[in-house]
C-alpha positions as protocol buffer text, in pm:
chain_id: "A"
residue {
  index: 1
  type: MET
  ca { x: 9444 y: 11895 z: 7211 }
}
residue {
  index: 2
  type: LEU
  ca { x: 9727 y: 12093 z: 7052 }
}
residue {
  index: 3
  type: GLY
  ca { x: 9686 y: 12252 z: 6713 }
}
residue {
  index: 4
  type: GLN
  ca { x: 9689 y: 12566 z: 6510 }
}
residue {
  index: 5
  type: LYS
  ca { x: 9466 y: 12834 z: 6663 }
}
residue {
  index: 6
  type: ALA
  ca { x: 9437 y: 13081 z: 6373 }
}
residue {
  index: 7
  type: GLY
  ca { x: 9625 y: 13228 z: 6079 }
}
residue {
  index: 8
  type: ARG
  ca { x: 9673 y: 13525 z: 5849 }
}
residue {
  index: 9
  type: LEU
  ca { x: 9760 y: 13537 z: 5481 }
}
residue {
  index: 10
  type: GLY
  ca { x: 9863 y: 13821 z: 5252 }
}
residue {
  index: 11
  type: VAL
  ca { x: 10063 y: 13919 z: 4942 }
}
residue {
  index: 12
  type: GLY
  ca { x: 10340 y: 14164 z: 4863 }
}
residue {
  index: 13
  type: ASN
  ca { x: 10433 y: 14305 z: 4522 }
}
residue {
  index: 14
  type: ALA
  ca { x: 10741 y: 14472 z: 4376 }
}
residue {
  index: 15
  type: SER
  ca { x: 10801 y: 14603 z: 4025 }
}
residue {
  index: 16
  type: GLY
  ca { x: 11078 y: 14795 z: 3852 }
}
residue {
  index: 17
  type: ASP
  ca { x: 11218 y: 14840 z: 3503 }
}
residue {
  index: 18
  type: ASP
  ca { x: 11597 y: 14833 z: 3459 }
}
residue {
  index: 19
  type: ASN
  ca { x: 11650 y: 14874 z: 3831 }
}
residue {
  index: 20
  type: THR
  ca { x: 11605 y: 14696 z: 4161 }
}
residue {
  index: 21
  type: TYR
  ca { x: 11304 y: 14763 z: 4378 }
}
residue {
  index: 22
  type: GLN
  ca { x: 11220 y: 14622 z: 4721 }
}
residue {
  index: 23
  type: HIS
  ca { x: 10892 y: 14640 z: 4909 }
}
residue {
  index: 24
  type: SER
  ca { x: 10858 y: 14542 z: 5275 }
}
residue {
  index: 25
  type: MET
  ca { x: 10553 y: 14465 z: 5487 }
}
residue {
  index: 26
  type: THR
  ca { x: 10545 y: 14464 z: 5868 }
}
residue {
  index: 27
  type: ILE
  ca { x: 10270 y: 14264 z: 6034 }
}
residue {
  index: 28
  type: GLN
  ca { x: 10191 y: 14319 z: 6402 }
}
residue {
  index: 29
  type: VAL
  ca { x: 10132 y: 14005 z: 6609 }
}
residue {
  index: 30
  type: ARG
  ca { x: 10010 y: 14013 z: 6970 }
}
residue {
  index: 31
  type: ASN
  ca { x: 10258 y: 13794 z: 7159 }
}
residue {
  index: 32
  type: ARG
  ca { x: 10164 y: 13466 z: 6993 }
}
residue {
  index: 33
  type: ASP
  ca { x: 10364 y: 13153 z: 6918 }
}
residue {
  index: 34
  type: THR
  ca { x: 10389 y: 13193 z: 6541 }
}
residue {
  index: 35
  type: PHE
  ca { x: 10513 y: 13004 z: 6238 }
}
residue {
  index: 36
  type: ALA
  ca { x: 10586 y: 13246 z: 5952 }
}
residue {
  index: 37
  type: ASP
  ca { x: 10642 y: 13158 z: 5587 }
}
residue {
  index: 38
  type: ILE
  ca { x: 10691 y: 13346 z: 5258 }
}
residue {
  index: 39
  type: ALA
  ca { x: 10709 y: 13211 z: 4901 }
}
residue {
  index: 40
  type: LEU
  ca { x: 10728 y: 13351 z: 4547 }
}
residue {
  index: 41
  type: GLY
  ca { x: 10397 y: 13350 z: 4365 }
}
residue {
  index: 42
  type: ALA
  ca { x: 10474 y: 13517 z: 4030 }
}
residue {
  index: 43
  type: VAL
  ca { x: 10772 y: 13660 z: 3842 }
}
residue {
  index: 44
  type: THR
  ca { x: 10748 y: 13834 z: 3505 }
}
residue {
  index: 45
  type: SER
  ca { x: 11003 y: 14020 z: 3293 }
}
residue {
  index: 46
  type: GLY
  ca { x: 10960 y: 14395 z: 3256 }
}
residue {
  index: 47
  type: ASP
  ca { x: 11088 y: 14420 z: 2899 }
}
residue {
  index: 48
  type: GLU
  ca { x: 11185 y: 14214 z: 2596 }
}
residue {
  index: 49
  type: SER
  ca { x: 11505 y: 14081 z: 2754 }
}
residue {
  index: 50
  type: ASP
  ca { x: 11315 y: 13794 z: 2920 }
}
residue {
  index: 51
  type: TYR
  ca { x: 11535 y: 13840 z: 3225 }
}
residue {
  index: 52
  type: ALA
  ca { x: 11400 y: 13930 z: 3566 }
}
residue {
  index: 53
  type: GLY
  ca { x: 11548 y: 13874 z: 3910 }
}
residue {
  index: 54
  type: ALA
  ca { x: 11324 y: 13804 z: 4207 }
}
residue {
  index: 55
  type: SER
  ca { x: 11347 y: 13716 z: 4574 }
}
residue {
  index: 56
  type: CYS
  ca { x: 11138 y: 13715 z: 4889 }
}
residue {
  index: 57
  type: PHE
  ca { x: 11249 y: 13670 z: 5247 }
}
residue {
  index: 58
  type: ILE
  ca { x: 11191 y: 13741 z: 5614 }
}
residue {
  index: 59
  type: TYR
  ca { x: 11365 y: 14069 z: 5694 }
}
residue {
  index: 60
  type: GLN
  ca { x: 11308 y: 14114 z: 6069 }
}
residue {
  index: 61
  type: ILE
  ca { x: 11144 y: 13928 z: 6359 }
}
residue {
  index: 62
  type: VAL
  ca { x: 11057 y: 14072 z: 6701 }
}
residue {
  index: 63
  type: SER
  ca { x: 10980 y: 13814 z: 6971 }
}
residue {
  index: 64
  type: ASP
  ca { x: 11097 y: 13681 z: 7308 }
}
residue {
  index: 65
  type: ASN
  ca { x: 11437 y: 13642 z: 7136 }
}
residue {
  index: 66
  type: GLY
  ca { x: 11454 y: 14021 z: 7092 }
}
residue {
  index: 67
  type: VAL
  ca { x: 11491 y: 14202 z: 6761 }
}
residue {
  index: 68
  type: GLU
  ca { x: 11640 y: 13978 z: 6493 }
}
residue {
  index: 69
  type: ASN
  ca { x: 11759 y: 14154 z: 6178 }
}
residue {
  index: 70
  type: VAL
  ca { x: 11794 y: 13856 z: 5947 }
}
residue {
  index: 71
  type: GLN
  ca { x: 12140 y: 13848 z: 5785 }
}
residue {
  index: 72
  type: THR
  ca { x: 12092 y: 13552 z: 5550 }
}
residue {
  index: 73
  type: PRO
  ca { x: 11778 y: 13488 z: 5344 }
}
residue {
  index: 74
  type: MET
  ca { x: 11516 y: 13313 z: 5557 }
}
residue {
  index: 75
  type: LEU
  ca { x: 11187 y: 13184 z: 5414 }
}
residue {
  index: 76
  type: SER
  ca { x: 11028 y: 13044 z: 5730 }
}
residue {
  index: 77
  type: ALA
  ca { x: 11066 y: 13068 z: 6106 }
}
residue {
  index: 78
  type: PHE
  ca { x: 10892 y: 12974 z: 6431 }
}
residue {
  index: 79
  type: ARG
  ca { x: 10913 y: 13206 z: 6732 }
}
residue {
  index: 80
  type: LYS
  ca { x: 10746 y: 13209 z: 7072 }
}
residue {
  index: 81
  type: ASN
  ca { x: 10565 y: 13530 z: 7169 }
}
residue {
  index: 82
  type: MET
  ca { x: 10619 y: 13704 z: 6835 }
}
residue {
  index: 83
  type: THR
  ca { x: 10516 y: 14070 z: 6834 }
}
residue {
  index: 84
  type: SER
  ca { x: 10598 y: 14163 z: 6472 }
}
residue {
  index: 85
  type: ILE
  ca { x: 10751 y: 14032 z: 6154 }
}
residue {
  index: 86
  type: THR
  ca { x: 10870 y: 14210 z: 5841 }
}
residue {
  index: 87
  type: PHE
  ca { x: 10862 y: 14035 z: 5504 }
}
residue {
  index: 88
  type: ALA
  ca { x: 11034 y: 14171 z: 5192 }
}
residue {
  index: 89
  type: VAL
  ca { x: 10985 y: 14120 z: 4819 }
}
residue {
  index: 90
  type: ALA
  ca { x: 11255 y: 14233 z: 4574 }
}
residue {
  index: 91
  type: THR
  ca { x: 11270 y: 14245 z: 4197 }
}
residue {
  index: 92
  type: PHE
  ca { x: 11504 y: 14347 z: 3916 }
}
residue {
  index: 93
  type: ASN
  ca { x: 11369 y: 14436 z: 3574 }
}
residue {
  index: 94
  type: GLY
  ca { x: 11027 y: 14291 z: 3630 }
}
residue {
  index: 95
  type: TYR
  ca { x: 10730 y: 14224 z: 3853 }
}
residue {
  index: 96
  type: THR
  ca { x: 10737 y: 13993 z: 4155 }
}
residue {
  index: 97
  type: ARG
  ca { x: 10455 y: 13877 z: 4379 }
}
residue {
  index: 98
  type: ALA
  ca { x: 10500 y: 13675 z: 4697 }
}
residue {
  index: 99
  type: ARG
  ca { x: 10251 y: 13538 z: 4946 }
}
residue {
  index: 100
  type: TRP
  ca { x: 10317 y: 13540 z: 5320 }
}
residue {
  index: 101
  type: MET
  ca { x: 10145 y: 13328 z: 5582 }
}
residue {
  index: 102
  type: LEU
  ca { x: 10133 y: 13331 z: 5961 }
}
residue {
  index: 103
  type: SER
  ca { x: 10011 y: 13031 z: 6163 }
}
residue {
  index: 104
  type: PHE
  ca { x: 9935 y: 13099 z: 6529 }
}
residue {
  index: 105
  type: TRP
  ca { x: 9991 y: 12819 z: 6781 }
}
residue {
  index: 106
  type: SER
  ca { x: 9891 y: 13003 z: 7100 }
}
């Protein structure tokens, strides 16, 4: 029977007033077939302007495909024999929280 074997879940935060701030997280994976996903969880404005910019994305994947430095925003990906993945959370003039999830299929 095929199915998900295990998973990991975590969060990343970024905050900055009147500037842009990015925080990245690299998760080590031991050569597993992996589905990765990231999504925004919270965005708040840092001042009275009620304006805040926020984004989250996959920044880099290392797998059987080699090292992939992601050029366009990617929110999810499946790779065979993944060894690491880097997620990023960015914010402008506020606070941003994103959750990331890894599902292992081998």
